Every structure is written in structure tokens, then in C-alpha cells.
C-alpha positions in Angstrom: -72.6 -23.2 -70.9 -71.5 -26.4 -69.3 -72.4 -26.1 -65.6 -71.6 -28.5 -62.8 -74.0 -28.1 -59.8 -72.8 -29.4 -56.4 -75.3 -29.9 -53.7 -76.1 -32.1 -50.7 -78.8 -34.8 -50.3 -81.1 -32.9 -47.9 -84.3 -31.1 -48.0 -82.9 -27.6 -48.4 -80.7 -28.6 -51.3 -83.5 -30.4 -53.0 -85.8 -27.3 -52.6 -83.1 -25.0 -54.0 -82.5 -27.4 -56.9 -86.2 -27.5 -57.7 -86.0 -23.7 -58.1 -82.7 -23.6 -59.9 -82.4 -26.5 -62.4 -85.5 -25.9 -64.5 -84.5 -22.3 -64.9 -81.0 -23.2 -66.1 -81.8 -26.3 -68.2 -83.3 -24.4 -71.1 -80.1 -22.7 -72.0 -77.3 -24.7 -70.4 -75.9 -28.2 -70.1 -76.2 -29.3 -66.5 -74.4 -32.0 -64.4 -75.4 -32.7 -60.8 -73.1 -34.2 -58.2 -74.4 -34.7 -54.6 -72.7 -35.3 -51.3 -74.4 -37.4 -48.6 -73.8 -35.1 -45.7 -72.3 -31.7 -44.7 -69.5 -31.3 -42.2 -66.7 -33.5 -40.9 -67.2 -37.0 -39.5 -67.3 -36.0 -35.9 -69.9 -33.4 -36.5 -72.1 -36.0 -38.3 -71.8 -38.8 -35.7 -75.2 -39.0 -34.0 -73.7 -40.0 -30.7 -71.5 -36.8 -30.7 -74.3 -34.4 -31.5 -76.7 -32.7 -29.1 -80.2 -34.3 -29.4 -81.7 -31.2 -30.9 -79.2 -31.4 -33.8 -80.2 -35.1 -34.3 -83.8 -34.0 -34.5 -83.0 -31.4 -37.0 -81.0 -33.9 -39.1 -84.0 -36.2 -39.0 -86.3 -33.6 -40.6 -83.6 -32.2 -43.0 -82.3 -35.5 -44.2 -83.6 -38.8 -42.9 -87.3 -38.2 -43.1 -87.0 -36.5 -46.5 -84.5 -38.9 -48.0 -85.9 -42.2 -46.6 -89.7 -41.6 -46.6 -90.6 -38.7 -48.8 -88.2 -38.7 -51.7 -88.7 -42.4 -52.7 -92.4 -41.7 -53.2 -91.9 -38.7 -55.5 -92.1 -39.2 -59.3 -88.9 -40.1 -61.1 -89.7 -37.6 -63.8 -90.4 -33.9 -63.6 -94.1 -33.0 -63.3 -94.9 -29.5 -64.2 -96.3 -27.6 -61.2 -94.9 -30.0 -58.6 -91.5 -30.2 -56.9 -89.7 -33.5 -57.5 -87.2 -35.6 -55.7 -83.5 -36.0 -56.6 -84.3 -38.7 -59.2 -86.7 -36.3 -60.9 -83.8 -33.9 -61.6 -82.3 -36.2 -64.2 -84.9 -34.8 -66.6 -82.8 -31.6 -66.6 -79.3 -33.2 -66.7 -77.2 -34.4 -69.5 -76.3 -37.5 -67.5 -78.0 -38.9 -64.3 -76.9 -37.3 -61.1 -74.4 -39.1 -58.9 -73.1 -39.2 -55.4 -69.6 -37.7 -55.2 -68.7 -37.1 -51.5 -65.2 -35.8 -52.1 -64.4 -33.9 -55.2 -60.7 -33.9 -54.4 -60.0 -37.6 -54.9 -58.0 -38.8 -57.8 -61.0 -40.5 -59.6 -63.3 -37.5 -59.0 -60.7 -35.0 -60.3 -60.2 -37.1 -63.4 -63.9 -37.1 -64.1 -64.1 -33.4 -63.3 -61.3 -32.6 -65.7 -63.0 -34.6 -68.4 -66.3 -32.8 -67.7 -64.4 -29.4 -68.1 -67.2 -27.2 -66.6 -67.4 -23.6 -67.5 -68.9 -22.8 -64.1 -69.3 -24.8 -60.9 -72.3 -23.8 -58.7 -72.2 -25.0 -55.1 -75.2 -25.2 -52.7 -74.6 -26.9 -49.3 -72.0 -29.3 -50.8 -70.4 -31.3 -48.1 -66.7 -31.1 -49.1 -64.3 -28.2 -49.2 -62.9 -27.8 -52.8 -59.2 -27.7 -53.2 -57.2 -25.8 -55.8 -57.0 -28.5 -58.4 -60.8 -28.9 -58.4 -61.4 -25.1 -58.4 -59.1 -24.6 -61.4 -61.2 -26.9 -63.6 -64.0 -24.3 -63.8 -63.1 -22.0 -66.7 -65.2 -19.1 -65.3 -64.9 -19.9 -61.6 -66.8 -21.5 -58.7 -69.8 -19.8 -57.1 -71.1 -20.8 -53.7 -74.4 -20.0 -52.1 -73.8 -19.5 -48.3 -76.8 -19.2 -46.1 -75.4 -16.4 -44.0 -74.3 -12.8 -44.4 -70.6 -12.6 -45.1 -68.2 -11.8 -43.5 -70.2 -11.7 -40.3 -71.4 -15.3 -40.3 -69.0 -17.7 -41.9 -69.1 -21.4 -41.3 -71.9 -23.7 -40.2 -75.6 -22.9 -39.5 -75.1 -19.2 -40.0 -78.9 -18.6 -39.8 -79.0 -20.2 -36.3 -76.2 -18.0 -35.1 -77.9 -14.9 -36.5 -81.1 -15.8 -34.7 -79.3 -16.7 -31.5 -77.5 -13.3 -31.5 -80.8 -11.4 -31.8 -80.3 -10.2 -35.4 -83.4 -8.5 -36.9 -82.4 -9.8 -40.3 -81.0 -13.0 -41.7 -79.4 -13.4 -45.1 -77.4 -15.4 -47.6 -74.4 -14.6 -49.7 -73.5 -15.6 -53.2 -69.7 -15.5 -53.4 -66.7 -16.9 -55.3 -64.6 -19.9 -54.1 -61.1 -19.0 -54.9 -59.1 -21.3 -52.7 -59.7 -23.9 -49.9 -60.5 -21.4 -47.2 -64.1 -21.3 -46.0 -66.5 -18.6 -47.0 -63.8 -16.0 -47.9 -64.3 -15.3 -51.6 -65.5 -12.1 -53.3 -69.1 -11.2 -52.7 -71.4 -11.2 -55.8 -74.8 -10.7 -54.0 -76.3 -10.7 -50.6 -80.0 -11.3 -50.0 -81.7 -10.4 -46.7 -85.1 -10.8 -45.0 -86.5 -10.1 -41.6 -86.5 -12.6 -38.8 -90.1 -13.7 -38.1 -90.6 -14.3 -34.4 -92.9 -17.4 -34.7 -91.0 -19.2 -37.4 -88.4 -21.9 -36.7 -84.8 -22.0 -37.9 -85.6 -24.4 -40.7 -88.3 -22.2 -42.1 -85.9 -19.2 -42.2 -83.2 -21.3 -43.9 -85.5 -22.6 -46.6 -87.0 -19.1 -47.3 -83.6 -17.7 -48.2 -83.4 -19.9 -51.3 -86.1 -18.1 -53.2 -84.1 -14.9 -53.7 -80.8 -16.7 -53.5 -81.6 -18.8 -56.5 -82.5 -15.7 -58.5 -79.1 -14.3 -57.6 -77.5 -17.5 -58.9 -79.5 -17.3 -62.1 -78.5 -13.7 -62.7 -74.8 -14.5 -62.1 -75.0 -17.4 -64.6 -76.8 -15.1 -67.2 -74.0 -12.5 -66.8 -71.3 -15.1 -67.4 -73.1 -16.6 -70.3 -73.3 -13.2 -71.9 -69.5 -12.9 -71.7 -69.7 -10.2 -69.1 -67.6 -10.0 -65.9 -69.4 -10.4 -62.5 -69.8 -7.4 -60.4 -67.8 -8.6 -57.4 -66.7 -6.9 -54.2 -63.9 -8.1 -51.9 -65.2 -9.2 -48.5 -64.7 -6.6 -45.8 -62.1 -7.3 -43.1 -63.2 -9.0 -39.9 -66.2 -11.3 -39.5 -66.7 -14.5 -37.5 -66.5 -18.2 -38.1 -69.0 -20.4 -36.4 -69.1 -24.2 -35.9 -72.0 -26.5 -34.9 -73.8 -25.2 -31.8 -73.2 -26.9 -28.4 -75.8 -28.0 -26.0 -75.4 -24.7 -24.1 -75.9 -22.8 -27.3 -79.1 -24.7 -28.1 -80.4 -24.2 -24.6 -79.9 -20.4 -25.0 -81.8 -20.7 -28.3 -84.7 -22.5 -26.7 -84.7 -20.0 -23.8 -85.3 -17.3 -26.3 -88.5 -19.1 -27.4 -86.9 -20.2 -30.7 -87.0 -23.7 -32.2 -84.8 -25.5 -34.8 -87.7 -27.2 -36.5 -91.5 -27.0 -36.2 -93.0 -30.4 -37.4 -96.2 -28.6 -38.5 -94.1 -26.2 -40.7 -92.2 -29.2 -42.1 -95.5 -30.9 -43.0 -96.9 -27.8 -44.7 -93.7 -27.3 -46.6 -93.6 -30.9 -47.8 -97.1 -30.5 -49.2 -95.6 -28.5 -52.0 -94.2 -31.7 -53.4 -97.7 -33.1 -53.9 -99.9 -30.1 -54.7 -100.4 -29.1 -58.3 -98.7 -25.7 -57.7 -96.0 -24.5 -55.3 -97.1 -22.7 -52.1 -95.9 -19.2 -51.2 -93.8 -19.3 -48.1 
């Protein structure tokens, strides 16, 4: 199949793509478009964010993109994770930055690409109807929260803040421009680990999440319909946490990012074999 993968230029997307692209490239033609950030302009202005979110962005994006990724090999090395440039080994054309899929030039290129399926992981732009309709078999999104309970931004954070015993992620369809409202294909869950930071929990969701994406692609490639369930009624939509929300998170002895965890995680990009989280 002809598959367009949409993702963001950050650590979590890179990790997910390291798990996903090699698994799909043996049987499918892949194109990768990346956004440079997630969320609206106001949410991404450093002077409008609480300092804790600036620190998280530093570890998720700035530190990885500016210091780690440029030092990684520009070709895939078996047994190692690679940076964004290394993904070109799996693609039919080099990856490119497309921050808004709904612009006239991007839509023209998308229609020429004529993807069978679009897969979205942390992509920074809401897809509109014209873009969605270009995918012959539909658009599938991996949302790092359990739907419909945790729609929106930083769902894992809100789960942890609310004292949930489990976090999870949902593979669902994107049928229109509404956020996190499509039919549910799969939900993966895991327990909250008391001494692990928010970032560690988010990253760990991609292992089973990518398997769910692979299984969905295999089903579609075999000409079979996906087993989908409509989302239950209700649920909640969450935005970026405020300073008060972050203070509550800290008071519960929880942290957004542990630098020691980040360092251990990044070692996977240099060791001869991936570590088990």
C-alpha cells in the first residue's frame, strides 16, 4: 500500500517512527511528512507557557533536535535507533516538513500522492475534510490517551494528575476536523509506575501502540475491514496544564521529566541493541 505517515519533530515521534517504519517498509511504500510543533501558536510561545512546560519542551524537542539528532547517522544502522534523516532509508522520497496539511500547495501534493492510508502520530495540525478524503482507506491516529475519557493535549499528564491507576493510548479513525472523536480501533493500557516521570510513561505507550498500528495496516492491506467501535458518549477534553495544575502534579510527588531517565533513554540511539523500558 501507499502510506503517508504524519508525525512531529520531537523525541516521542522519533521513537515511534523507529519502531514503525522498519516494520512497514518491507511491504509498503512510505512517505513521511513532519510538523515542527504540536498545538496552536499561543500554546507554543515560551513566554506564555509555565516554566515546567518549557523544561519539558526542552527535553522533548530542543535537546533532541538540536544536539542529539544531528549526531546520529544519516542512514539506518541495524540494531540502533536513528534520527529523522535516517528514516529516508525506508521512504520512497526524503521526508519533508509540512506544518499545515490543509494549505493549497500541501493539498495539491497530497492529492498527487494519493495515499491508500494516512497514519498520524503527534502531528501538529488538525486535518480538514479535503485532506482526510484523499486517503482511500482512511486516516488512523494514535492518541496517547484513553478515549473518550482523555481527549486533547497531554492526556497522560491528566491521567496521572487525576490519580488513575492505568494510562493508555487509543488508535482511532479521523473522520472529520473534530479532535479525538473517531471510531476506536484499539486501546492499549499499562499501569502507572509511581517513580517514573510523565515522559517515561508517554514513551512506553508506543511499544504496544505501534503494534496496534501495524496490525491495522495489515488488516487493510489484506482487504479486510477494521474492527471499529464508535466512541462511547461522554468523555472530557483537556488543554495544556496551567501553573496551578503543574503545582498539584508536583505536590503529588510526580515529575514531568527526569533528566536521568532521558539520558538512559537516549543511550538506545547509540547502543548496538535497543534497551527494554
